[in-house]
ROVEXKOL-539797 format. One record per residue (C-alpha): residue in one letter; x, y, z; residue number from 1. Coordinates in Angstrom, 1 decimal, decimal comma, m for minus. Example, Ala and Ser with C-alpha at 12.3 -4.5 7.8 and 13.67 -1.06 7.14 Angstrom:
  type      xx      yy      zz  seq
     a    12,3    m4,5     7,8    1
     s    13,7    m1,1     7,1    2
This chain:
  type      xx      yy      zz  seq
     m   m22,4    12,2    m2,5    1
     l   m20,1     9,9    m4,5    2
     t   m19,8    10,3    m8,2    3
     n   m19,1     7,6   m10,7    4
     m   m15,4     8,7   m10,8    5
     d   m15,2     8,4    m7,0    6
     v   m16,7     4,9    m7,2    7
     l   m14,1     4,0    m9,8    8
     k   m11,3     5,3    m7,5    9
     i   m12,7     3,4    m4,6   10
     n   m12,9     0,2    m6,7   11
     s    m9,3     0,6    m7,7   12
     v    m8,3     0,9    m4,1   13
     e   m10,4    m2,0    m3,0   14
     e    m8,9    m4,3    m5,5   15
     k    m5,4    m3,6    m4,0   16
     i    m6,5    m4,6    m0,5   17
     i    m5,3    m8,1     0,5   18
     t    m5,6    m9,9     3,8   19
     l    m2,3   m10,8     5,5   20
     r    m2,3   m12,5     8,9   21
     g    m6,0   m11,8     9,1   22
     i    m5,4    m8,0     8,6   23
     p    m6,5    m6,0     5,6   24
     v    m3,4    m4,3     4,1   25
     i    m2,1    m2,8     0,9   26
     l     1,4    m3,7    m0,3   27
     d     4,0    m1,0    m0,6   28
     s     4,2    m1,3    m4,4   29
     d     0,4    m0,9    m4,7   30
     v     0,5     2,1    m2,3   31
     a     3,1     3,6    m4,6   32
     q     0,8     3,2    m7,6   33
     l    m2,1     4,8    m5,7   34
     y     0,1     7,7    m4,4   35
     e     1,9     8,0    m7,8   36
     v     5,4     7,7    m6,4   37
     e     8,1     5,1    m6,6   38
     t     8,0     2,3    m4,1   39
     k    11,4     3,3    m2,9   40
     r    10,0     6,7    m1,9   41
     i     7,4     5,0     0,2   42
     n    10,0     2,9     1,9   43
     e    12,3     5,9     2,4   44
     a     9,4     7,7     4,2   45
     v     9,0     4,8     6,5   46
     r    12,8     4,5     7,2   47
     n    13,2     8,2     7,8   48
     n    10,2     8,4    10,2   49
     p    10,1     5,2    12,2   50
     e     8,5     6,9    15,2   51
     k     5,4     7,6    13,1   52
     f     4,8     3,9    12,4   53
     p     4,2     2,1    15,7   54
     e     3,7    m1,6    15,8   55
     g     0,6    m2,6    13,8   56
     y     0,9     0,2    11,2   57
     i     3,1    m1,8     8,9   58
     l     3,7    m5,5     8,5   59
     d     7,0    m6,8     7,2   60
     v     6,1    m9,5     4,6   61
     s     8,0   m12,7     5,2   62
     d     9,7   m14,6     2,4   63
     k     7,1   m17,3     2,7   64
     e     4,3   m14,8     2,5   65
     k     5,9   m13,1    m0,5   66
     k     6,0   m16,4    m2,3   67
     s     2,3   m17,0    m1,7   68
     l     1,5   m13,5    m2,9   69
     r     3,4   m13,8    m6,2   70
     s     0,3   m12,8    m8,1   71
     k     0,2    m9,5    m6,3   72
     i     3,9    m8,7    m6,5   73
     s     6,0    m8,2    m9,6   74
     t     7,9   m11,4   m10,3   75
     l    11,4   m11,8   m11,6   76
     e    10,5   m12,2   m15,2   77
     k    12,4   m10,5   m18,0   78
     q    11,2    m7,1   m17,2   79
     g    14,5    m5,2   m17,3   80
     r    16,7    m3,4   m14,8   81
     g    14,9    m2,1   m11,8   82
     q    11,5    m3,8   m12,6   83
     h    11,6    m6,2    m9,7   84
     t    11,9    m5,8    m6,0   85
     k    15,1    m7,1    m4,3   86
     y    13,6    m6,4    m0,8   87
     l    10,8    m8,0     1,0   88
     p     7,7    m5,8     0,6   89
     k     5,9    m4,0     3,4   90
     a     2,2    m4,2     4,0   91
     f     0,4    m1,1     5,2   92
     t    m2,7    m1,2     7,5   93
     e    m5,3     1,5     7,2   94
     q    m3,6     3,5    10,0   95
     g    m0,2     3,1     8,3   96
     l    m1,7     4,5     5,1   97
     y    m3,1     7,6     6,9   98
     m     0,3     8,2     8,5   99
     l     2,2     7,8     5,3  100
     a    m0,1    10,3     3,6  101
     t     0,7    12,9     6,2  102
     i     4,4    12,4     5,6  103
     l     4,3    12,5     1,8  104
     k     2,1    15,6     1,9  105
     s     1,1    15,3    m1,8  106
     p    m2,3    16,0    m3,2  107
     k    m2,4    12,5    m4,8  108
     a    m1,6    10,8    m1,5  109
     t    m4,4    12,8     0,2  110
     q    m6,8    12,0    m2,5  111
     a    m5,9     8,3    m2,4  112
     t    m6,2     8,2     1,4  113
     l    m9,7     9,7     1,2  114
     g   m10,6     6,9    m1,2  115
     i    m9,1     4,3     1,2  116
     s   m11,2     5,7     4,0  117
     c   m14,3     5,0     2,0  118
     c   m13,4     1,3     1,4  119
     r   m15,7    m1,0     3,2  120
     h   m13,2    m3,8     3,1  121
     f   m11,0    m2,1     5,7  122
     r   m14,0    m1,5     7,9  123
     r   m15,3    m5,0     7,8  124
     v   m12,4    m6,6     9,5  125
């Protein structure tokens, strides 16, 4: 049975899901927020474990896609050093998120992934 707090968590996950190339995904910066880690830690986990992310688990966002997603990605405003991304983001599918949680092995990653599994948006597509 879901509590109000669980629904709130699910809603916060659902609002981070976007559709890219017809596939529901969550951007690496949003995954980092959900898992309460830095985005660079997410990308390090992927880089250090490429065999765990077969084709279809992660989408590399193109420059053109990044420009169209400006509202979802931190822009290069006067935010200070380290507040913008100099690399193109990665977009995680549901399978990629599950695999990432197994690599990070943190309670928050597990909790967030359980919230993701309840999201109807991933299941609809």
